[in-house]
N, C-alpha and C positions, 0 to 999 in steps of 0.2 A: 504494500500500500504506500509506504514511504517512497519507494522508487517511482511509482506512478505520479505522485505529486511533484517530485523533483523533475521528472521528465516533462510534465506539463509546464512547470515554471521555466525550464530551459527553452521550450518552444515559444512561450510568450515573450520572453526576453530576447530571443533571437529574432522574432518577428518585429519587435519594436526597434531593435538596433539597426536594422537594415533600411529604415525609412530615411528619406532625404528631407532636407529643410524645405518647407513649403514656400518660403519667401524667395528662394533662388529662382532665377529665370531659367526656363527650359532652353536648350540649344536651338537656335533657329527661330525663336519666338521673341518678339520685342514687346515691351510694355508701352501702350499708347501714351502720348504726352497730353497734358491738359489742353493745349491748343487744338490738338486733333479731336479730342472729345467735344470741345466747344463747337468746332466746325461741324462735326457730325450732328450734334443736337440742333444746330441752327438749320441744317439742310434736311433733317428727318421729317418725312411726311407720313403719318400713320396710314393714310388711305392708299399709299403705294404697297402696303403689305396686307391689305384685306383681300379676301376672295371676291371674285365677281358675283354679283347678285343676279341670278337668272331665275325667272319665274318657273317654278316646277323643277328646277335643277338641284343637284346635291349641294351646291355651294351657296344656296340661299341661306343667309344668316339672320333673316328677319323672323320674328315669331309669326304665328298664323294671323291672318287678317281678321279684325273684328267685324268687318262688313260696313259698319257705320261708325262715325265718330261720336263718342259720348259727350257729356258736358265738359267744357274746356274753359280755362280762364282767358285764353287768347281769343279776341273777337274776330281774328282774321279767318277763322274756320267755323262754318255753321255746323250744327249738330246733325244735319241730314246729308252731308256730303260724303261720298263714297271714297274709300282709301284703296290705293293700289301700291305694290312694291315699287320703290323708286329711290331717289337720292335727294339729300339736302346738303348745303354747304354750311358747316359751322364756322362762323367768323370770329366768335368771341366767347370766352367762358370766365366766370368770376363768381366769388362767393358774395359779392356786394350787389344787392338788388338795384340800388340807385345807379351804379355804374352800368349794369346790364341794360336798364331801361334807357339810359342816355345813349349807349352804343347802338341799341336797336333803333332809336329815333334817328340817329345820324345815318345809319345804313339805309333806312327807308327814304331819307332825303337824297342820299347819294345814288341809290338804285330804285327809282320810282316804279319801275316795271316789275319788280320782284316783291313777293310777300315774305315777311320775316316773322319768325316765331320765337317766343321766349319759352324755354323748357327748363323746369326745375328738377334736377336730380340731386337730392341733398348731398353735400352742401353747396352745389354749384348751379348757377344759372347759366344756361347755354343759349346763345343767339344763333339761330339757324335760318337760312334763307332758301327759297325756291321750292318748287314742286317738280323736280326733274324726273322724267321717266327713263331717260337714257344716261348712262354714266358719262359719256363724252360731253353732254350738255352741262352737267354738274362740274366736270373738270374745267371746262371753259370758264364758267362763272367763278370757280375758285381762283383761277389764275388772274381773272379780272379784279377780284376782291383783293388779292395780294398786291397787285399793281396800284390799287387805290387806297392802300393804307391799312389793310387787315392781314398782316404777315402770318398769323397763325391759322389762316383759313385752310380747311381740308374737307374732303367729301365724306359724307356719312350715309350708309345705307339706311333707309327709313321708309315707312309708309307715307305716301304723299297723297294729296287731294287729286282725285281723278280728273275733275273739270274745275280748275280754280277760276274764280271770278275775274272778269276783265279788270285791268288796272284802274279804270275810271269808276268802277263800282265799289271799290274798297273804301 
């Protein structure tokens, strides 16, 4: 019995002694510099890494359609409008409701032909615009928003209004 315990202790100590220091760099691998990480973070677009949303396809990341929109705090969508899979462009996110309302009003003035929605996912208020049925339309609007002062704009798969009202009726 004593021999078995000594044998196990030798195995444990031999296993621990052969490990290398975790802080050493592996050969051929470099550690990224802070400047490289900052550049990567500035250029990173989450929508570039999302699967395509195709109706009825396996890559559809949206939950099932509810059919009709229920009660909503945003007056831009009536409760009887039908939803379909599509895309919106998120232009701003903040925990401050006043800042979110201000940015939404600015965006509505800057893009009078688009509808903007404020969505609250605790603790963040998100400002999203558009009712795009095709990804390329949303990508085009995201690039336009970036050019006009919304650098954190990115495309979000979401259920959108099937027949949004004309801009003059909003």
